[in-house]
C-alpha positions as CSV (number, residue, x, y, z in Angstrom):
1,M,106.0,109.1,99.1
2,S,105.0,106.5,102.2
3,T,103.7,107.9,105.6
4,G,106.5,107.3,107.3
5,A,104.6,107.4,110.8
6,S,101.1,106.1,112.2
7,I,98.8,108.3,113.5
8,P,99.9,110.8,116.0
9,K,99.0,110.1,119.3
10,P,99.6,111.1,123.5
11,A,101.1,108.2,125.1
12,D,98.7,107.2,126.6
13,A,96.4,106.4,123.7
14,V,95.2,105.6,120.3
15,P,93.0,108.1,118.7
16,R,89.7,106.7,118.1
17,Y,87.2,108.9,116.2
18,V,83.9,108.2,114.6
19,L,83.1,110.3,110.6
20,E,79.0,110.1,109.7
21,G,77.7,110.6,106.4
22,R,76.6,109.4,102.6
23,V,79.3,105.8,102.9
24,V,80.7,104.4,100.1
25,T,82.1,101.6,100.8
26,V,83.6,100.3,96.6
27,N,83.3,96.9,98.7
28,S,82.8,93.7,96.2
29,R,78.9,94.5,96.4
30,D,79.3,97.7,95.4
31,E,77.5,98.3,99.5
32,V,76.3,102.1,100.0
33,L,74.8,103.3,103.2
34,E,72.7,106.1,102.9
35,R,73.2,107.1,106.4
36,G,76.0,105.1,107.9
37,R,79.2,106.3,109.7
38,V,83.3,104.6,110.0
39,L,84.9,104.4,113.2
40,V,88.5,104.3,113.4
41,R,90.7,103.4,116.0
42,G,94.8,104.2,114.9
43,S,95.5,103.4,111.3
44,R,92.8,101.0,111.6
45,I,89.3,101.0,110.1
46,V,87.0,99.1,113.2
47,A,83.3,99.1,111.6
48,V,81.5,100.6,108.2
49,E,78.0,99.9,109.7
50,P,74.6,102.6,109.7
51,S,74.2,105.5,111.5
52,G,72.0,105.2,114.7
53,G,73.2,101.9,116.8
54,A,75.2,102.1,119.7
55,L,78.7,102.5,119.3
56,P,80.8,100.3,121.1
57,E,82.0,100.6,124.5
58,S,85.8,101.6,123.2
59,F,84.1,104.3,121.2
60,R,81.5,106.0,123.8
61,D,84.1,108.4,124.8
62,A,85.1,109.5,120.8
63,P,83.8,111.8,118.5
64,V,81.1,111.6,116.8
65,I,82.0,114.1,113.6
66,D,78.7,114.8,111.4
67,T,80.7,115.3,107.9
68,R,78.0,116.4,106.0
69,G,79.5,114.4,102.9
70,T,79.8,110.9,101.1
71,L,82.8,109.0,102.6
72,Y,85.3,106.9,99.9
73,P,88.4,105.5,100.4
74,G,91.3,107.1,99.8
75,L,92.6,107.9,96.1
76,I,94.8,105.7,94.3
77,D,97.3,107.5,92.2
78,L,99.2,105.3,90.3
79,H,101.1,106.7,87.4
80,N,102.7,110.2,88.3
81,H,105.7,111.9,88.0
82,F,105.4,114.0,91.2
83,V,109.0,115.4,90.7
84,Y,107.5,116.7,88.2
85,D,104.7,118.4,89.2
86,V,105.5,122.3,90.2
87,L,105.2,122.5,86.6
88,T,102.7,124.6,84.4
89,L,100.5,122.8,81.5
90,W,102.7,122.4,78.5
91,R,101.4,124.2,75.2
92,V,102.3,121.1,73.6
93,P,103.6,122.3,70.3
94,K,102.2,119.2,67.6
95,R,100.6,115.8,67.7
96,Y,103.4,112.9,68.5
97,L,103.4,109.4,67.3
98,N,105.2,108.0,70.5
99,R,106.8,109.0,73.3
100,T,110.2,109.3,71.6
101,Q,109.3,112.4,70.0
102,W,108.2,115.0,72.5
103,P,111.2,115.2,74.2
104,R,113.4,116.8,71.3
105,H,111.5,119.2,70.9
106,A,113.7,122.3,71.1
107,D,111.4,123.8,74.4
108,Y,111.6,120.6,76.2
109,G,114.5,120.7,77.7
110,P,114.9,124.8,78.7
111,L,111.0,124.7,79.7
112,I,110.7,121.0,81.4
113,S,113.5,118.8,81.6
114,L,116.1,121.7,83.0
115,P,114.1,123.5,85.7
116,V,113.1,120.2,87.3
117,R,116.8,119.4,87.7
118,V,117.8,122.8,88.8
119,L,115.6,123.0,91.6
120,G,115.9,119.6,93.0
121,G,119.4,119.5,93.1
122,H,119.6,122.7,94.9
123,A,118.2,121.5,98.3
124,P,116.0,124.0,99.8
125,T,114.1,123.9,96.1
126,A,114.1,120.3,96.0
127,R,113.1,120.2,99.6
128,A,110.4,122.5,98.7
129,I,109.2,120.5,95.6
130,V,108.4,117.7,97.6
131,R,106.3,119.7,100.5
132,Y,104.4,121.4,97.5
133,I,103.9,118.5,95.1
134,E,102.5,115.5,98.2
135,A,100.5,119.2,99.7
136,K,99.0,119.6,95.9
137,A,97.9,115.8,95.4
138,L,96.1,115.8,99.5
139,L,94.5,118.7,98.9
140,A,92.2,116.7,95.9
141,G,92.1,113.3,97.9
142,T,94.5,111.1,96.9
143,T,96.0,109.0,99.3
144,T,98.1,106.4,97.6
145,G,100.8,107.5,94.8
146,Q,104.3,106.1,93.4
147,G,107.4,107.6,95.3
148,I,108.9,110.9,95.8
149,R,113.2,109.2,95.0
150,T,115.9,112.0,97.2
151,R,119.2,111.2,98.0
152,V,120.4,112.6,101.2
153,S,124.1,111.3,102.5
154,G,124.7,110.2,99.3
155,G,122.6,107.2,99.3
156,E,119.1,107.1,97.3
157,A,115.3,106.8,99.0
158,L,112.2,107.4,98.3
159,F,110.2,110.1,100.5
160,R,109.3,109.3,104.0
161,G,106.2,112.1,103.8
162,A,102.2,112.2,104.4
163,M,101.0,109.9,102.0
164,R,101.3,106.1,101.2
165,N,103.9,105.0,98.8
166,V,103.2,102.6,96.4
167,E,107.6,101.4,95.8
168,E,108.1,101.6,99.3
169,P,104.3,101.5,102.1
170,R,106.5,100.2,104.7
171,D,103.9,98.1,106.2
172,D,104.0,94.1,106.4
173,H,101.1,94.0,104.9
174,L,101.4,96.0,101.7
175,P,103.8,94.5,98.9
176,A,105.7,96.9,97.5
177,G,106.3,97.9,93.9
178,S,108.5,99.3,91.8
179,T,108.6,101.0,88.4
180,R,110.8,100.6,85.0
181,V,110.4,104.1,82.8
182,M,113.0,102.9,80.5
183,D,112.2,100.8,77.0
184,L,113.5,96.8,77.6
185,H,116.8,96.1,75.9
186,D,117.1,94.0,73.2
187,D,119.8,92.1,75.4
188,A,119.5,88.9,77.6
189,E,120.9,91.0,80.4
190,D,117.6,93.3,80.6
191,I,115.6,90.3,80.0
192,Q,116.7,88.6,82.6
193,S,116.1,91.3,84.6
194,F,112.8,92.2,83.4
195,R,112.3,89.1,84.3
196,D,113.6,88.6,87.5
197,A,111.9,92.3,88.5
198,L,108.5,90.5,87.5
199,S,109.4,87.7,89.6
200,S,110.3,89.5,92.8
201,R,107.2,92.1,92.9
202,A,103.5,91.6,92.9
203,A,103.2,95.2,90.5
204,Y,106.2,95.4,88.3
205,F,104.8,99.3,86.6
206,Y,106.2,99.9,83.2
207,H,105.5,102.7,80.7
208,L,104.3,100.3,77.9
209,G,103.4,101.3,74.6
210,E,103.2,104.8,74.5
211,G,102.4,105.8,71.2
212,V,99.8,105.2,68.4
213,D,102.6,104.1,65.4
214,D,104.9,100.8,64.9
215,Y,106.8,101.9,67.4
216,A,105.0,101.5,70.2
217,H,103.1,98.5,69.0
218,R,106.8,96.8,69.1
219,R,107.4,97.0,72.9
220,Y,104.1,95.6,73.7
221,L,105.4,92.6,71.3
222,D,109.5,92.6,72.4
223,L,107.7,91.5,76.3
224,A,105.2,89.1,74.7
225,E,108.2,87.3,71.9
226,H,110.0,87.4,74.9
227,D,106.8,85.1,77.8
228,L,107.4,88.5,79.6
229,I,103.4,89.2,80.0
230,Q,102.9,88.1,83.9
231,P,100.2,89.2,86.7
232,S,102.9,90.6,88.2
233,L,103.4,93.7,84.7
234,I,101.2,96.7,85.0
235,G,101.0,98.8,81.4
236,I,101.6,102.1,81.6
237,H,99.9,103.6,79.1
238,S,99.5,100.7,77.1
239,L,98.3,102.6,74.2
240,G,99.9,101.1,71.6
241,L,98.6,97.9,71.8
242,H,95.7,96.5,70.0
243,R,92.8,94.9,71.0
244,Q,94.1,91.6,71.3
245,D,97.4,92.5,73.2
246,L,94.8,93.9,75.5
247,D,93.1,90.1,75.2
248,T,96.5,88.3,76.0
249,M,97.0,91.4,79.1
250,A,93.6,90.8,80.9
251,D,94.3,86.1,80.2
252,K,98.0,86.4,81.7
253,G,96.2,88.4,84.5
254,A,98.6,91.9,83.9
255,K,97.3,94.8,84.5
256,V,97.3,98.5,82.8
257,V,97.2,102.0,83.8
258,W,94.9,104.0,81.4
259,S,96.0,108.2,81.3
260,P,93.8,109.9,79.1
261,F,94.6,113.2,79.2
262,S,98.1,113.2,78.7
263,N,97.2,110.4,75.8
264,L,94.9,113.5,74.3
265,L,97.2,116.2,74.8
266,L,100.5,113.9,73.8
267,Y,99.1,112.0,71.0
268,G,95.1,113.2,70.2
269,Q,93.7,109.9,71.0
270,T,93.8,107.6,73.8
271,L,92.8,103.9,74.4
272,P,89.7,102.7,72.6
273,I,87.3,102.4,76.2
274,S,85.3,99.7,74.3
275,D,88.5,97.3,74.3
276,L,89.8,98.0,77.3
277,L,86.4,96.9,79.0
278,G,86.4,93.9,76.5
279,A,88.9,92.8,77.1
280,G,88.1,92.4,80.9
281,V,91.6,93.6,82.2
282,T,92.0,94.9,85.4
283,F,92.9,98.8,85.1
284,S,93.4,102.1,86.9
285,L,93.4,105.3,86.8
286,G,96.7,107.4,86.9
287,C,97.6,111.5,86.6
288,D,101.3,111.2,84.9
289,W,102.8,114.9,85.3
290,S,101.8,118.0,85.1
291,P,103.6,119.2,81.8
292,T,101.6,117.2,79.8
293,G,98.3,115.6,82.0
294,S,96.2,116.5,85.2
295,K,96.4,117.7,88.5
296,N,94.9,115.9,90.1
297,L,92.9,112.6,90.5
298,L,89.1,114.7,90.4
299,Q,90.4,116.2,86.7
300,E,92.1,112.5,85.6
301,L,88.0,111.3,86.6
302,K,86.5,114.7,85.5
303,V,88.2,113.5,81.8
304,A,87.7,110.5,81.2
305,R,84.2,110.5,82.0
306,H,83.7,113.0,78.8
307,E,86.2,111.3,76.7
308,A,83.9,107.1,77.4
309,Q,80.8,109.7,76.5
310,R,82.9,110.8,73.6
311,Q,83.5,107.2,72.9
312,G,79.8,106.2,73.2
313,A,81.3,103.6,75.7
314,S,79.8,102.0,78.6
315,L,82.0,103.2,81.1
316,S,79.5,103.3,84.3
317,S,80.8,106.4,86.9
318,R,80.7,104.1,89.3
319,A,83.4,101.3,87.0
320,L,86.1,105.2,87.2
321,V,85.7,105.1,91.0
322,R,86.3,101.3,91.5
323,S,89.7,103.0,88.8
324,V,90.9,104.4,91.7
325,T,90.2,103.0,94.5
326,A,89.1,99.3,94.4
327,D,90.6,98.6,91.4
328,A,94.0,100.1,92.0
329,A,94.0,98.2,95.2
330,R,93.9,95.4,92.9
331,V,96.3,96.6,90.5
332,T,99.1,96.8,93.4
333,G,97.4,93.8,95.6
334,W,96.9,95.9,98.1
335,Q,93.4,95.4,98.1
336,T,92.9,93.7,101.2
337,Q,94.4,97.2,103.1
338,V,92.7,99.6,100.9
339,G,90.8,100.8,98.4
340,T,87.5,99.7,100.2
341,L,85.8,100.5,103.4
342,R,85.6,98.1,105.5
343,A,86.5,96.7,109.4
344,N,90.2,95.7,109.3
345,A,91.2,98.1,106.4
346,L,93.6,100.4,106.4
347,A,92.0,104.2,107.5
348,D,93.1,106.3,104.6
349,L,89.9,108.1,103.5
350,L,87.8,111.0,101.4
351,V,85.3,113.0,102.1
352,I,83.4,115.2,99.3
353,A,80.8,117.8,100.3
354,G,77.0,116.8,99.8
355,T,75.0,114.0,100.2
356,D,72.9,114.1,97.5
357,G,72.7,112.3,94.0
358,D,74.1,109.8,92.6
359,P,77.6,108.5,95.4
360,Y,79.7,108.3,92.6
361,D,79.0,111.1,89.8
362,T,79.6,113.6,93.0
363,L,83.1,112.0,93.4
364,I,84.2,112.3,90.0
365,S,81.8,115.8,89.3
366,A,83.8,117.3,92.8
367,T,87.0,119.6,92.9
368,E,89.2,121.0,95.0
369,K,87.0,122.7,97.3
370,D,84.6,120.1,98.1
371,V,86.9,117.5,99.4
372,R,86.1,118.4,103.1
373,L,88.5,115.1,104.6
374,V,91.8,113.1,103.7
375,T,93.1,110.7,106.1
376,V,95.7,108.8,105.7
377,D,96.6,105.9,108.5
378,G,93.9,107.6,110.4
379,V,96.1,111.2,110.4
380,A,94.0,113.8,109.6
381,R,96.3,115.0,106.5
382,F,93.8,117.7,105.3
383,G,90.2,118.9,105.1
384,D,87.7,121.6,106.0
385,R,89.7,123.4,109.7
386,A,86.4,122.6,111.1
387,L,86.8,119.0,110.7
388,M,90.8,119.2,110.9
389,D,90.7,120.9,114.4
390,R,88.2,118.3,115.9
391,L,91.1,115.6,114.4
392,A,93.5,116.9,115.8
393,F,95.2,115.1,118.3
394,D,98.3,116.3,119.0
395,P,98.6,119.4,119.9
396,S,102.5,119.2,119.5
397,H,101.7,119.7,115.3
398,P,99.7,121.6,115.1
399,S,98.1,122.0,111.8
400,E,98.8,124.9,108.3
401,T,95.3,126.8,107.8
402,W,95.1,127.7,104.3
403,T,92.4,129.4,102.3
404,L,90.6,128.1,99.6
405,D,87.4,130.3,96.9
406,G,86.7,131.5,100.4
407,V,86.6,128.4,103.2
408,E,89.3,128.0,105.6
409,K,91.5,124.6,104.8
410,A,93.9,122.8,106.9
411,F,96.8,120.9,106.5
412,C,98.2,118.5,109.2
413,L,101.5,117.1,107.0
414,W,104.5,116.8,109.7
415,A,105.2,112.7,110.0
416,E,108.0,111.4,112.0
417,D,111.3,110.2,110.4
418,S,110.1,113.4,107.6
419,P,112.9,116.0,106.5
420,L,110.6,118.4,106.0
421,N,108.3,118.8,109.4
422,D,109.8,122.2,109.7
423,L,108.6,123.9,105.8
424,G,105.3,124.3,105.8
425,F,102.8,124.3,102.3
426,E,103.0,128.3,102.0
427,A,106.6,129.0,102.9
428,A,107.0,126.3,100.0
429,R,105.0,127.9,97.6
430,A,106.8,131.1,98.6
431,L,109.8,129.9,97.9
432,L,109.4,127.9,94.9
433,E,107.5,131.0,93.1
434,E,110.9,133.2,94.2
435,A,113.2,130.9,92.7
436,M,112.1,129.8,89.7
437,A,111.3,133.5,88.3
438,D,114.9,133.1,88.2
439,L,116.0,130.2,87.3
440,P,119.7,131.3,86.1
441,D,120.9,131.8,89.9
442,V,119.1,129.2,92.0
443,Q,121.1,127.4,89.2
444,R,124.2,129.4,89.7
445,R,123.5,129.1,93.9
446,M,123.8,125.3,92.7
447,E,127.0,124.9,91.0
448,H,128.3,127.2,94.5
449,A,127.1,124.6,97.3
450,E,128.8,122.2,94.9
451,R,131.9,123.7,94.7
452,E,131.9,124.4,98.2
453,A,130.4,121.0,100.2
454,V,131.9,119.0,101.9
455,G,130.1,115.8,101.9
456,P,127.2,114.5,100.1
457,P,124.6,116.5,99.5
458,P,122.3,117.3,101.9
459,F,118.9,116.4,100.3
460,E,118.4,116.3,95.8
461,L,115.3,114.7,94.2
462,V,116.4,111.7,91.9
463,L,114.3,112.5,88.5
464,D,112.5,109.5,87.1
465,N,111.5,110.5,83.5
466,E,114.6,112.0,82.4
467,P,114.9,112.1,78.3
468,Q,118.6,112.3,77.7
469,D,118.3,108.4,80.0
470,V,115.7,107.2,78.5
471,F,114.5,109.4,75.3
472,A,118.2,110.9,73.4
473,T,120.3,108.3,72.8
474,G,122.0,107.3,69.1
475,P,122.4,110.2,66.6
476,D,119.1,112.0,67.2
477,A,120.0,113.0,71.1
478,S,119.8,116.4,71.9
479,T,123.0,119.1,73.8
480,F,120.2,120.3,75.2
481,L,118.8,118.5,77.5
482,T,122.5,117.6,79.5
483,D,123.5,121.3,79.4
484,L,121.8,123.1,82.8
485,H,123.0,126.5,81.3
486,R,119.7,126.4,78.5
487,V,117.8,126.6,81.2
488,A,114.7,129.3,80.7
489,G,115.2,132.8,82.4
490,R,112.3,131.9,84.2
491,I,108.6,130.3,84.6
492,T,105.5,129.7,86.8
493,L,104.7,127.1,88.9
494,D,101.5,125.0,89.0
495,A,98.5,126.1,91.0
496,P,97.9,123.5,93.4
497,T,94.2,123.7,91.9
498,V,92.9,123.5,88.6
499,G,91.2,126.3,87.0
500,G,91.9,130.7,86.5
501,P,92.9,132.6,84.0
502,D,96.2,131.3,82.9
503,Y,95.1,127.4,83.6
504,W,92.0,128.3,81.1
505,E,94.4,129.8,78.5
506,L,96.5,127.5,78.9
507,L,93.7,124.5,78.1
508,A,92.6,126.7,75.3
509,A,96.3,126.6,73.2
510,Q,96.6,122.9,73.8
511,T,96.1,121.5,69.5
512,N,95.8,118.0,70.1
513,L,92.8,118.1,72.1
514,D,88.9,117.9,70.9
515,D,87.5,121.7,71.8
516,S,84.4,119.7,73.6
517,L,87.2,119.0,76.1
518,K,88.4,122.0,77.4
519,Q,84.3,123.2,76.9
520,Q,83.3,120.3,79.5
521,L,86.0,121.0,81.5
522,R,85.8,125.0,82.0
523,Q,82.2,123.9,82.6
524,D,83.1,121.1,85.5
525,Y,85.0,123.7,87.4
526,A,82.6,126.9,86.8
């Protein structure tokens, strides 16, 4: 996903505003201003300073907003198959050893793979998916993620919307990354292709060692034996790596994206945190996807904190916050532009309600209701309606109100060049709920549209985690993964926030999770 636009602005001026509150800079000195302010002009932060002094002349007539909250850099999610985030938590049938196994379960195709293919292949529902999941990420403070790939007029492109996109940042100051899900093949051509990708990108995200057995570890050895452990390598999961492998990753400058909740749900364990910290490898957090992962980074932070406590590891709340801000920016090579609050950085900000207590625990303990404001490139994208109204500099694109647990919030999702500016969050939600109640009907409409189509499809999604391409090869391949007529009759749209009886029931049914984590999450969201 990409912002695709600078801040909406009147023709005669660039918007300027001042946000006041407790400011957590997450800079190299981890400075916290107990009473500070952030000055924003257009897409950039002009200054981060203590409150109380005179404002620069250029800000004398700018709105000064007391957020009554704590300000952080926007959150960076470096592993998420966003298109699948319309799906609810899957009842994982058993404990698996590596990622080639669970997609072959009989329920996986009808409940996960096929529904997304049907919905993503039909233009109205494909558009609704993108709008819904983008809003779902923003409302929990995520300002950067991996991209939603679409196919429009026959060509592939990354969707241009309200969030920043790792693969297509559309900013000369932000080097583009790329992602590979498929395992490296043992042939010269594929090895050379992998090497070329490493050398041409500042960040090359690769699903590495996802599992706990020899097969998963072998995927690391494949890279090591061909000298492919390089600074641009980012190992998503890296669960199958041993301590000495993590040492090598750190020595070579490679990085890790850790997804503890997904690891625990599928494999019953995650990385030994003492090994991760002891190796000194730079790491960030990623949600993976809603079928076997967190709904958003606020939830993933809570899982990571609980798992650190369970393992007895000395992973501080400050380090966890850095893993979704400053350290995540280092992983992408964007550390001069995002991930910290400082002058000249891009104005990607998150405001969480409250200014008491440890500022890092405040973020980790926050729920979606506590998100007071989210800005991307200086544009107010989501937050409490009162704050959003004060930051609505372009009245030609009004925000959309939404009530969360009695608190009136608002979205502003309009973005230049976006094909979804006519579709709001609630409209997308209603369309998806109706479609997911009768998936065979959506499939019939999709097939009819394909038969009647004269030109290329107008808007469809390109899926990045499809088992028939990645997992189900050879004699064990499952035919139901390609038979769209095996799709479930109806499924439930995943709620945009964590909680509710249905979610806690699904969580309680997870056999690979420790009961203490289930109880802790319920307590965190009580």
